[in-house]
ZAKE-272086 format. One record per residue (C-alpha): residue number from 1; x, y, z. Coordinates in Angstrom, 1 decimal. Example, Ala and Ser with C-alpha at 12.3 -4.5 7.8 and 13.67 -1.06 7.14 Angstrom:
# ZAKE-272086
  pos      px      py      pz
    1    12.3    -4.5     7.8
    2    13.7    -1.1     7.1
//
This chain:
# ZAKE-272086
  pos      px      py      pz
    1    70.9    57.5    86.9
    2    67.2    57.4    85.9
    3    64.9    59.6    87.9
    4    63.3    56.5    89.4
    5    66.5    55.7    91.2
    6    66.2    58.9    93.2
    7    62.7    58.3    94.7
    8    64.0    57.6    98.2
    9    62.2    57.7   101.4
   10    61.5    61.0   103.1
   11    63.1    60.1   106.3
   12    64.5    57.1   108.2
   13    62.4    55.3   110.8
   14    63.2    56.2   114.4
   15    65.3    53.0   115.0
   16    67.5    53.6   112.0
   17    68.0    57.2   113.0
   18    69.3    55.9   116.3
   19    71.7    53.6   114.4
   20    73.0    56.5   112.4
   21    73.4    58.7   115.5
   22    75.2    55.8   117.2
   23    77.6    55.5   114.2
   24    78.3    59.2   114.5
   25    79.1    59.0   118.2
   26    81.3    56.0   117.5
   27    83.2    58.0   114.9
   28    83.7    60.9   117.3
   29    84.9    58.5   120.1
   30    87.5    56.9   117.8
   31    88.6    60.1   116.0
   32    88.8    62.5   119.0
   33    91.0    60.3   121.2
   34    94.3    62.1   122.0
   35    93.7    64.7   119.4
   36    97.1    66.3   120.0
   37    98.7    63.2   118.3
   38   100.4    62.9   115.9
   39   102.4    66.1   115.8
   40   101.2    69.1   113.9
   41   102.0    68.6   110.2
   42   103.3    71.5   108.1
   43   100.3    71.6   105.8
   44    97.9    71.8   108.8
   45    99.8    74.9   110.0
   46   100.4    76.4   106.6
   47    97.0    75.9   105.1
   48    94.9    77.0   108.1
   49    96.5    77.3   111.5
   50    99.1    80.0   110.9
   51    96.8    82.5   109.2
   52    93.9    81.7   111.6
   53    96.2    82.2   114.6
   54    97.3    85.6   113.1
   55    93.7    86.7   112.7
   56    92.7    85.6   116.2
   57    95.7    87.3   117.8
   58    95.6    90.4   115.5
   59    99.1    89.8   114.1
   60   100.0    90.7   110.6
   61    98.8    88.0   108.2
   62   101.6    86.4   106.2
   63    99.6    85.5   103.1
   64   100.7    83.1   100.3
   65   102.3    85.2    97.6
   66   101.2    88.2    99.7
   67    97.8    88.1    98.0
   68    95.1    89.4   100.3
   69    91.8    91.2   100.4
   70    90.9    93.8   103.0
   71    87.6    93.1   104.7
   72    86.9    95.6   107.4
   73    89.9    95.5   109.8
   74    91.0    92.1   108.6
   75    93.5    91.4   105.8
   76    92.4    88.0   104.6
   77    94.5    85.7   102.4
   78    93.1    84.8    99.0
   79    94.8    81.4    98.8
   80    97.1    79.2   100.9
   81    98.6    77.4    97.9
   82    98.4    77.9    94.2
   83    95.6    75.3    94.1
   84    94.2    75.5    97.6
   85    91.8    78.3    98.8
   86    91.7    79.9   102.2
   87    88.4    78.3   103.3
   88    90.1    76.4   106.1
   89    91.6    79.6   107.4
   90    88.3    81.3   107.8
   91    86.6    78.2   109.3
   92    89.4    77.6   111.8
   93    89.4    81.1   113.2
   94    86.3    80.6   115.5
   95    87.7    77.3   116.7
   96    90.9    79.0   117.8
   97    89.1    81.9   119.2
   98    87.0    79.5   121.4
   99    89.6    76.8   122.2
  100    92.8    78.8   122.1
  101    95.8    78.5   119.8
  102    96.3    74.8   120.3
  103    96.5    71.7   118.1
  104    93.3    70.1   119.4
  105    91.4    73.3   118.8
  106    92.6    73.4   115.3
  107    91.8    69.8   114.7
  108    88.2    70.1   115.9
  109    87.5    71.9   112.7
  110    88.1    68.9   110.4
  111    86.4    66.6   112.9
  112    83.2    68.6   112.7
  113    83.6    68.7   108.9
  114    84.0    64.9   108.9
  115    80.9    64.4   111.1
  116    78.8    66.5   108.7
  117    80.2    64.4   105.8
  118    79.2    61.3   107.6
  119    75.6    62.6   108.1
  120    75.4    63.7   104.4
  121    76.7    60.4   103.2
  122    74.1    58.6   105.2
  123    71.4    60.9   103.8
  124    72.5    60.0   100.3
  125    72.2    56.3   101.2
  126    68.8    57.0   102.6
  127    67.7    58.6    99.4
  128    69.2    56.0    97.1
  129    68.6    52.8    99.1
  130    66.5    53.3   102.1
  131    67.1    53.2   105.9
  132    69.0    49.8   106.0
  133    71.5    51.1   103.4
  134    71.8    54.4   105.3
  135    72.6    52.7   108.6
  136    75.2    50.4   107.0
  137    76.8    53.3   105.2
  138    77.1    55.3   108.3
  139    78.7    52.4   110.2
  140    81.2    51.6   107.5
  141    82.3    55.2   107.1
  142    82.4    55.9   110.9
  143    84.9    53.1   111.6
  144    87.1    53.4   108.4
  145    90.7    53.9   109.5
  146    91.3    56.1   106.5
  147    88.4    58.3   107.3
  148    89.2    58.5   111.0
  149    92.9    59.4   110.8
  150    92.5    61.7   107.8
  151    89.7    63.4   109.7
  152    92.0    64.0   112.7
  153    94.4    65.9   110.3
  154    91.7    66.9   107.8
  155    93.3    70.2   106.9
  156    96.4    68.2   105.9
  157    94.3    66.3   103.4
  158    91.7    69.1   102.8
  159    88.8    66.9   103.9
  160    86.5    69.9   103.3
  161    86.3    68.7    99.6
  162    84.6    65.5   100.8
  163    81.9    67.4   102.5
  164    81.3    69.7    99.5
  165    81.3    66.7    97.2
  166    78.7    64.8    99.2
  167    76.6    68.0    99.6
  168    76.7    68.7    95.9
  169    75.9    65.1    95.1
  170    72.8    65.3    97.3
  171    71.6    68.6    95.9
  172    72.4    67.4    92.3
  173    70.2    64.3    93.0
  174    67.4    66.5    94.3
  175    67.6    68.6    91.2
  176    67.5    65.5    89.0
  177    64.4    64.4    90.8
  178    62.4    67.6    91.1
  179    64.1    69.9    88.5
  180    63.8    72.8    90.9
  181    66.1    75.6    89.9
  182    67.2    76.3    93.5
  183    68.7    72.8    93.7
  184    70.7    73.5    90.5
  185    71.9    76.8    91.8
  186    73.0    75.3    95.1
  187    74.8    72.5    93.2
  188    76.6    75.0    91.0
  189    77.6    77.1    94.1
  190    78.9    74.0    95.9
  191    80.9    73.0    92.8
  192    82.5    76.5    92.7
  193    83.2    76.4    96.4
  194    84.8    72.9    96.0
  195    87.1    74.1    93.2
  196    88.1    77.0    95.4
  197    88.7    74.7    98.4
  198    91.1    72.6    96.2
  199    91.5    72.5    92.5
  200    91.3    68.7    92.3
  201    87.5    69.1    93.0
  202    87.3    69.2    89.2
  203    87.5    65.4    89.4
  204    84.1    65.4    91.2
  205    82.6    67.8    88.8
  206    83.8    65.8    85.8
  207    82.5    62.5    87.3
  208    79.1    63.9    88.2
  209    78.8    65.5    84.7
  210    79.6    62.3    82.9
  211    77.3    60.3    85.2
  212    74.5    62.8    84.6
  213    75.0    62.6    80.8
  214    74.9    58.8    80.9
  215    71.8    58.9    83.1
  216    70.1    61.3    80.8
  217    70.8    59.0    77.8
  218    69.5    55.9    79.7
  219    66.5    57.8    80.9
  220    65.7    59.1    77.4
  221    66.1    55.5    76.0
  222    63.7    54.2    78.6
  223    61.1    56.9    78.0
  224    61.3    56.3    74.2
  225    60.7    52.6    74.7
  226    57.8    53.4    77.0
  227    56.2    55.8    74.4
  228    56.6    53.3    71.6
  229    54.9    50.7    73.8
  230    52.0    53.0    74.4
  231    51.7    53.9    70.7
  232    51.6    50.2    69.9
  233    48.9    49.5    72.5
  234    46.9    52.4    71.2
  235    47.1    51.2    67.6
  236    46.1    47.7    68.5
  237    43.3    48.8    70.8
  238    45.1    47.9    74.0
  239    45.6    50.0    77.1
  240    42.0    51.2    77.5
  241    43.0    53.0    80.7
  242    44.8    55.7    78.8
  243    41.9    56.4    76.4
  244    40.1    59.7    77.0
  245    36.5    60.7    76.6
  246    35.2    63.7    74.5
  247    34.1    66.4    76.8
  248    31.9    69.3    75.9
  249    34.1    72.4    75.3
  250    37.3    70.5    74.8
  251    39.5    72.4    72.3
  252    41.9    69.5    71.6
  253    40.8    66.1    70.4
  254    41.2    63.3    72.9
  255    44.5    61.4    72.8
  256    44.6    57.6    73.0
  257    47.9    57.6    74.9
  258    49.7    60.1    77.1
  259    52.0    62.7    75.6
  260    55.6    61.8    75.1
  261    57.4    61.4    78.4
  262    60.2    64.0    78.5
  263    62.9    65.1    80.9
  264    62.7    68.9    80.9
  265    65.9    70.7    80.4
  266    66.7    73.9    82.4
  267    65.9    77.2    80.6
  268    68.7    79.5    79.4
  269    68.0    81.9    82.2
  270    68.3    79.1    84.8
  271    71.6    77.9    83.3
  272    72.9    81.5    83.3
  273    72.0    81.9    86.9
  274    73.7    78.6    87.7
  275    76.9    79.8    86.0
  276    76.8    82.9    88.2
  277    76.3    80.7    91.3
  278    79.3    78.7    90.2
  279    81.5    81.7    89.7
  280    80.7    83.6    92.9
  281    82.8    81.4    95.2
  282    85.6    81.4    92.6
  283    86.1    85.2    92.8
  284    89.0    84.9    95.3
  285    90.7    82.4    93.0
  286    90.1    84.7    90.0
  287    91.5    87.7    91.8
  288    94.5    85.7    93.0
  289    95.4    84.8    89.5
  290    94.8    88.3    88.2
  291    97.4    89.4    90.7
  292    99.9    86.5    90.7
  293    99.0    84.0    87.9
  294   100.0    81.4    90.5
  295    97.3    78.8    89.7
  296    97.8    79.1    86.0
  297   101.5    78.8    86.3
  298   101.2    75.8    88.5
  299    98.9    74.0    86.1
  300   100.5    74.8    82.7
  301   104.0    74.5    84.1
  302   103.4    70.9    85.2
  303   101.2    69.4    82.4
  304   103.8    67.1    81.0
  305   105.8    66.4    84.1
  306   104.6    67.4    87.5
  307   106.6    69.3    90.1
  308   107.5    66.0    91.9
  309   108.5    64.3    88.6
  310   105.3    62.3    87.7
  311   105.2    61.7    83.9
  312   101.6    62.5    82.9
  313   102.1    60.8    79.5
  314   102.5    57.5    81.3
  315    98.8    57.3    81.9
  316    98.4    53.5    82.3
  317   101.2    53.1    84.8
  318    99.8    56.0    86.8
  319    96.4    54.5    86.7
  320    97.7    51.2    88.0
  321    99.3    53.1    90.9
  322    95.9    54.8    91.6
  323    94.0    51.5    91.5
  324    96.4    50.0    94.0
  325    95.8    53.0    96.2
  326    92.1    52.3    96.2
  327    92.8    48.9    97.7
  328    95.2    50.6   100.2
  329    92.4    53.0   101.1
  330    90.2    50.1   102.0
  331    92.9    48.2   103.9
  332    94.0    51.3   105.8
  333    97.7    50.3   105.7
  334    99.1    53.6   104.7
  335    99.5    55.3   108.1
  336   103.1    54.3   108.7
  337   103.8    57.7   110.3
  338   101.5    56.8   113.2
  339   103.9    54.3   114.5
  340   103.1    51.0   112.7
  341   101.4    49.6   109.7
  342    98.1    47.8   110.3
  343    95.5    46.6   107.8
  344    91.9    45.3   107.5
  345    93.0    42.8   104.9
  346    89.5    41.5   104.2
  347    87.9    44.9   103.6
  348    88.6    45.0    99.8
  349    87.3    41.5    99.3
  350    84.2    42.1   101.4
  351    83.4    45.4    99.6
  352    83.8    43.7    96.2
  353    81.7    40.8    97.3
  354    78.8    43.0    98.5
  355    78.8    45.0    95.2
  356    79.0    41.9    93.1
  357    76.2    40.2    95.0
  358    74.0    43.3    94.7
  359    74.8    43.6    91.0
  360    73.8    40.0    90.3
  361    70.5    40.3    92.2
  362    69.6    43.6    90.6
  363    70.5    42.3    87.2
  364    68.2    39.3    87.7
  365    65.4    41.6    88.8
  366    65.8    43.9    85.8
  367    65.8    40.9    83.5
  368    62.7    39.3    85.0
  369    60.9    42.7    85.4
  370    59.4    41.6    88.8
  371    57.5    44.1    90.8
  372    58.1    46.7    88.1
  373    61.1    48.5    86.8
  374    61.2    51.1    89.5
  375    61.9    48.6    92.2
  376    64.7    47.1    90.3
  377    66.3    50.5    89.7
  378    65.8    51.5    93.3
  379    67.9    48.6    94.5
  380    70.5    49.5    91.9
  381    71.4    52.8    93.6
  382    74.8    51.4    94.5
  383    75.8    51.7    90.9
  384    76.0    55.5    91.2
  385    78.9    55.7    93.8
  386    80.7    52.8    91.9
  387    80.4    54.8    88.7
  388    81.6    58.0    90.3
  389    84.5    56.2    92.0
  390    85.6    54.7    88.7
  391    85.4    58.1    86.9
  392    87.3    59.9    89.6
  393    90.1    57.3    89.7
  394    90.4    57.5    86.0
  395    90.9    61.3    86.2
  396    93.3    61.1    89.1
  397    96.0    59.4    87.0
  398    96.9    62.9    85.8
  399    98.4    65.3    88.3
  400   100.3    68.5    88.5
  401   101.8    67.5    91.9
  402   102.2    63.8    92.7
  403   100.1    60.6    93.0
  404    99.4    61.2    96.7
  405    97.0    58.8    98.2
  406    95.7    61.8   100.3
  407    94.0    63.1    97.2
  408    91.5    60.3    97.7
  409    90.2    61.9   100.9
  410    87.6    63.6    98.7
  411    86.2    60.3    97.2
  412    86.6    58.2   100.3
  413    82.9    58.4   101.3
  414    81.9    56.8    98.0
  415    83.4    53.5    99.1
  416    81.2    52.9   102.3
  417    78.3    54.5   100.4
  418    78.7    51.8    97.6
  419    79.1    49.1   100.3
  420    76.1    50.3   102.3
  421    73.8    50.6    99.3
  422    74.9    47.2    98.0
  423    74.1    45.7   101.4
  424    70.7    47.4   101.4
  425    69.9    45.9    98.0
  426    70.9    42.4    99.1
  427    69.1    42.7   102.4
  428    65.8    43.9   100.8
  429    66.0    41.0    98.3
  430    65.2    38.5   101.1
  431    61.6    39.9   101.2
  432    60.9    40.2    97.5
  433    63.1    37.3    96.4
  434    64.0    36.4    92.9
  435    64.7    32.8    93.2
  436    63.4    31.4    96.5
  437    65.2    30.9    99.8
  438    68.6    31.6    98.4
  439    68.2    35.4    98.8
  440    67.6    35.0   102.5
  441    70.8    33.1   102.9
  442    72.6    35.7   100.8
  443    71.2    38.5   102.9
  444    72.6    36.8   106.0
  445    76.0    36.5   104.4
  446    75.8    40.2   103.4
  447    75.1    41.1   107.0
  448    78.0    39.1   108.2
  449    80.2    40.7   105.6
  450    79.3    44.2   106.8
  451    79.9    43.3   110.4
  452    83.2    41.7   109.5
  453    84.3    44.7   107.4
  454    83.3    47.1   110.2
  455    84.8    44.9   112.9
  456    88.1    44.7   111.1
  457    88.2    48.4   110.6
  458    87.6    49.0   114.4
  459    90.4    46.7   115.3
  460    92.8    48.3   112.8
  461    91.9    51.7   114.2
  462    92.5    50.6   117.8
  463    95.9    49.2   116.9
  464    96.8    52.5   115.2
  465    95.8    54.4   118.3
  466    97.9    52.1   120.5
  467   101.0    52.6   118.3
  468   100.5    56.3   118.1
  469   100.3    56.7   121.8
  470   103.8    55.1   122.0
  471   105.4    56.7   119.0
  472   104.0    60.2   119.0
  473   104.2    60.1   115.2
  474   107.1    59.8   112.8
  475   108.9    62.2   110.5
  476   106.8    65.3   109.5
  477   104.1    64.0   111.9
  478   106.2    63.6   115.0
  479   105.4    65.4   118.2
  480   109.1    66.3   118.4
  481   108.0    69.5   116.8
  482   106.4    70.4   120.1
  483   109.7    70.2   121.9
  484   111.5    72.1   119.2
  485   108.9    74.9   119.4
  486   109.2    75.0   123.2
  487   113.0    75.2   123.1
  488   112.9    78.1   120.5
  489   110.2    80.0   122.4
  490   112.3    79.8   125.7
  491   115.9    80.2   124.5
  492   116.1    81.0   120.8
  493   116.0    84.2   118.8
  494   112.7    85.4   117.4
  495   113.8    84.8   113.8
  496   115.9    81.6   113.3
  497   116.7    80.4   109.8
  498   114.9    77.3   108.4
  499   117.1    75.3   106.0
  500   114.4    72.8   105.1
  501   110.7    72.5   104.4
  502   108.3    71.5   107.2
  503   109.7    73.6   110.0
  504   108.5    77.2   109.7
  505   104.7    77.1   109.9
  506   104.4    74.6   112.8
  507   106.9    76.5   114.9
  508   105.1    79.8   114.2
  509   101.7    78.3   115.2
  510   103.0    76.4   118.2
  511   104.7    79.5   119.6
  512   101.7    81.7   118.7
  513   103.9    83.8   116.5
  514   106.6    84.5   119.1
  515   109.1    82.7   116.9
  516   109.0    83.2   113.1
  517   111.6    81.2   111.2
  518   112.8    82.5   107.9
  519   112.7    80.0   105.1
  520   115.8    80.3   102.8
  521   116.1    76.9   101.3
  522   114.3    77.7    98.0
  523   111.9    75.5    96.1
  524   113.6    75.4    92.7
  525   115.5    72.1    93.4
  526   114.9    69.2    95.7
  527   118.4    67.7    95.5
  528   120.7    70.7    95.9
  529   120.8    74.5    96.7
  530   120.0    76.8    93.8
  531   122.3    79.5    92.5
  532   120.7    82.3    94.6
  533   120.9    80.3    97.9
  534   124.3    81.8    98.9
  535   122.9    85.3    98.6
  536   119.8    84.4   100.7
  537   121.6    82.7   103.5
  538   125.0    84.5   103.5
  539   123.7    87.6   105.2
  540   122.8    85.6   108.3
  541   126.4    84.4   108.7
  542   127.3    87.9   109.8
  543   125.0    87.5   112.9
  544   126.7    85.2   115.4
  545   123.5    84.6   117.4
  546   121.6    83.1   114.4
  547   120.2    79.6   114.8
  548   119.9    77.4   111.7
  549   117.1    74.8   111.8
  550   117.4    71.7   109.8
  551   116.2    68.1   109.6
  552   118.4    65.1   110.4
  553   119.9    63.7   107.1
  554   117.3    60.9   106.8
  555   114.4    63.2   107.1
  556   115.6    66.1   104.9
  557   113.2    67.1   102.1
  558   115.3    69.7   100.3
  559   118.8    68.3   100.2
  560   122.2    70.0   100.1
  561   121.3    73.1   102.1
  562   123.2    72.3   105.3
  563   126.3    71.3   103.2
  564   126.1    74.5   101.2
  565   125.8    76.6   104.3
  566   128.8    74.8   105.8
  567   130.8    75.6   102.7
  568   129.9    79.3   102.9
  569   130.7    79.4   106.6
  570   134.1    77.8   105.9
  571   134.9    80.5   103.4
  572   134.5    83.0   106.2
  573   136.5    81.1   108.7
  574   133.4    79.7   110.4
  575   132.2    76.2   111.1
  576   128.7    74.8   111.7
  577   128.3    73.3   115.2
  578   125.3    71.5   116.5
  579   123.5    73.5   119.3
  580   120.6    71.1   120.0
  581   119.0    68.0   118.7
  582   115.4    66.8   118.9
  583   114.4    63.2   118.4
  584   111.2    61.2   118.0
  585   110.1    59.2   121.0
  586   111.9    56.2   119.5
  587   115.2    58.1   119.7
  588   115.4    58.6   115.9
  589   116.9    62.1   115.3
  590   114.5    64.5   113.6
  591   115.5    68.2   114.1
  592   119.0    69.6   114.4
  593   119.8    73.2   115.4
  594   123.2    74.7   114.2
  595   125.2    77.7   115.0
  596   128.0    79.2   112.9
  597   131.0    79.8   115.2
  598   134.6    80.8   114.7
  599   136.5    77.7   113.5
  600   139.2    78.4   116.1
  601   136.7    78.3   118.9
  602   137.0    75.1   121.0
//
């Protein structure tokens, strides 16, 4: 956006700082309640907890693709997935060292990250729209059900990208305003760190780059118009205030109008140093691909059709799915695994109404040129998050994995930021006015809309907490995994065999490494065992004490493995028998433990 958009206040008044702090405390109260629920998700354990636990307890690190780097006495993983870096592992380590190897200790990391994200988002609103917008933004983000429950399991959705996005947006805006090289270097570094944290951060970089290019074009057009106006006034004898006097010793003749207004570009050296700053945090990713080619294989192997079967050539249908997910994000009705589905049904309408009202008011101010162009643009700050949101959604219709709504954890802060800035624009209009008393009435309606939006979100969040306390979570989020881990730690062998995804990493973390399941199911096919499955699992049939861990049929991710094992066992005169079963609190079966015993055994 034009530079004048960025001329925010230096700091919020004391009262508004209190409101922002109150919003932060409200968020922590809502998000930290019963932090052990729902159960530990596989991604939380796999992408942070397991390796962090191994570092804290000085156990050997089981790194993804066995790609590590030695730093002193520590063998640190380079990545936790082909497209997810090991930042959460490093950040989680002090939390586990202080709080113990527990689920709440692990989840305090994403809660702290979310709290910082909230403060940075409020700071962005302060810069773009003033203290009223900042307070409204902080409130709307603090009570968002999506923000609260994704923050509780923030490693599962890599909410670290949201923090890096808001931080880079703030430093990028500072660079746009002041053109200080250090702000550009910091922005580039945060961009590189974001890509390392999760590859989809390229959506944020692409959106910010396109927005910056559009802002530069608009800014240049505005400046050219201003210069032409000055030239015309000078030629016609107007604008006497810009005329200069001849002074003794002046080497240059006086100018009748100021030099052409320009937006200085960074020097080649500055750009080169920014590129270096971008690449530095990507060194682990680069080293990982030099050793394994994992990220490159994951990307180029799934360009046409993703691993989960998404057809990337079907761009428009994919985009429609993503647009529906934006509405779902606002409603908050995607947390079925917490024990119920609840929604703030008015949130999308209230958000759209705030943005539309602000757009109409700002448009009228720009057209009428009241109180100068700067004031009009200042109240148009909400257009930046709206534009970034649209650009990121447009990019998200292409994926190498699936159209997961959890991908939107990164862009989630843009929604309350747009709503808070829009409210700030409408609220300020009651003082300057563009058409009489109507603006004061509209400002009151906007206040009611913000309160209704926030109130609906709080009520939705409370209902989710009530349901979660009863259910303990469903499927991969069930707290039944705690009972499974306890059973294995007390009575099972140290190395049972996992026949499905989602079992290994949580059990290892919850038992602090005392039980280490061996995954044999294979990732090649989702529907059936691959050709090498028999060789992988067959050797365990010779060990009568082996336990085989599986999901109940309705919760199985990689199908056909139990059936294939049963067939192999039958060939050897064995049969699979259920040794134990673990269910959700509702009684719905979730985990099944098998033994292979002699078929003749009663």
